[in-house]
N, C-alpha and C positions, 0 to 999 in steps of 0.2 A: 504494500500500499504506499509506496513512495510518493504517489501523487497527492496524498492527503497530509504528508509530513510537513510540519511547520505552518499549517493553516489554522491552528487553534481548535480543531475539532475535538481532540481529546480533552482539553481543558473545558470546553463547552459541555461535553458529555458529563464530565466529573462535576461541574457546577450544577447541572440538572439533577444528578444523583444526590448531591448534597441538599438541594432544595426539596427533593422528594423525601429524603430522610427527615428533614426538619418538619415538613408538612405532616408527616406521620408521627410527629412528636418524639423523634429520637433526640436524646440529650447530647449524644456524642457520636462521631464517626472517626474511626482510626484507620490508618493505612500504612503501608511500608513499600519500599522499593530498594533494590540493590544499590550499594554505594557507587558502583560504576555506571549506573543508569542516570546520567546527569540530565538527559532530555526528559525522563519521567519525573525527576525532581522538579524541573522547571514547570512541567504541566501541573503537578500537584500544587506548587506554590501559586501558579497563575489562577488556579481554581479557588484560592483563598485558604487552603489548609495551612496550618502552622507547624513548624518543626516541633517534634515532641521527643527527640533523643535519637541516639544511634548506638549500634553495637559494632562488632567487628565486620559484619556483612550487610547490615540493613540500616536505612534511614527511616525513622518513624515520623508520621504526621498525624495531626488531628484537627477536627473542627468540633467545637462544643458551643452549645447555646444554653442560656439560662432557662430554667423551667418556665413554661407559659403561666401567666397569672391565672389563678382559678377564680371564677366569679362565685360568690356565695349563693347557695341555693336556699330554698325556703327553710327557715330555722337554723341556718348556718352562717350567722353573722349579718344576715340581711336585716333591713329595718323592720321592726315588728309591726304587725297590723295594729292600727289604733283600736282600743277597746273602750267602749262607753262605760263609765263608772259613775254611779249616782254621787253627786256632790263633788265630783272631780273639779279641780281648779279653785276650790274654796279652801283657804288656809284654815287649819285647825287652831282653835284657841284653847283647847284642853291640853293640860300637861299630861305626858304619858308616863 
């Protein structure tokens, strides 16, 4: 596939994969490539993954996202429903 080399297709595909992972609420994606594969390392960096270490043979990369905020459901921190109480709003003058 020499005709596709250097056109950014691999980085575009990896970006799409990362977007898909995030859309499916993945918190983190990790990957690796051989230390001698400098073109692959450029593709991974171009897609936005960050270096996450290396060993004698591999370079590791990751993308991580903070957890999506959860909206409170009924009874889970949401504003309570107003309740009509007889005499509500009238200060008490009796000592308790």
